[in-house]
C-alpha positions as CSV (number, residue, x, y, z in Angstrom):
1,M,46.5,-45.8,-46.8
2,N,43.9,-47.1,-48.7
3,P,43.1,-45.2,-51.8
4,Q,39.7,-45.7,-51.8
5,G,39.8,-42.8,-50.1
6,R,41.1,-40.5,-52.6
7,Y,37.9,-42.1,-55.1
8,T,35.5,-41.2,-52.1
9,S,36.9,-38.0,-51.9
10,I,36.6,-37.1,-55.8
11,T,33.4,-39.0,-56.2
12,I,31.5,-36.7,-53.5
13,L,33.0,-34.0,-55.3
14,R,31.5,-35.0,-59.2
15,L,28.2,-35.5,-57.4
16,L,28.6,-31.8,-55.8
17,L,29.6,-30.1,-57.8
18,P,26.3,-30.0,-60.0
19,L,24.4,-30.1,-57.4
20,F,26.5,-26.6,-56.5
21,F,25.8,-25.2,-60.2
22,A,22.0,-26.5,-59.8
23,L,21.9,-24.3,-56.3
24,C,23.7,-20.7,-58.4
25,W,21.2,-21.6,-61.2
26,F,18.2,-21.5,-59.3
27,C,19.2,-18.7,-57.1
28,F,20.1,-16.1,-59.7
29,L,17.2,-17.4,-61.4
30,V,15.6,-16.2,-58.3
31,A,17.6,-13.1,-58.2
32,M,16.2,-12.7,-61.5
33,Y,13.1,-13.1,-61.3
34,L,12.7,-10.9,-57.7
35,S,14.5,-7.9,-59.8
36,I,11.8,-8.4,-62.5
37,D,9.4,-8.2,-59.7
38,H,10.9,-5.3,-58.3
39,L,11.6,-2.8,-61.0
40,F,7.8,-3.8,-62.8
41,P,5.7,-4.1,-59.5
42,P,2.1,-5.0,-59.8
43,P,-0.7,-2.1,-59.6
44,T,-2.1,-2.3,-56.3
45,P,-4.4,-0.5,-54.4
46,F,-2.4,0.2,-51.6
47,Q,0.7,1.8,-54.6
48,G,-1.7,4.1,-56.8
49,G,-1.5,1.7,-59.9
50,L,1.2,2.8,-62.0
51,D,0.5,6.7,-62.1
52,R,1.8,6.5,-59.1
53,P,4.9,9.5,-58.6
54,L,8.6,8.1,-59.0
55,A,10.6,7.6,-55.3
56,S,12.9,9.6,-55.0
């Protein structure tokens, strides 16, 4: 049993952990952007602008 395997796994974990947090942050930003775009949709001629009746 060589002790190099444990160090390489720790190094891989230290490399993957910030990548995982960056991926979570990116997903959070995309979700916030999509929710804001869903809450305030841009006025398009198909939707009739901002004075369209709300869907019940």
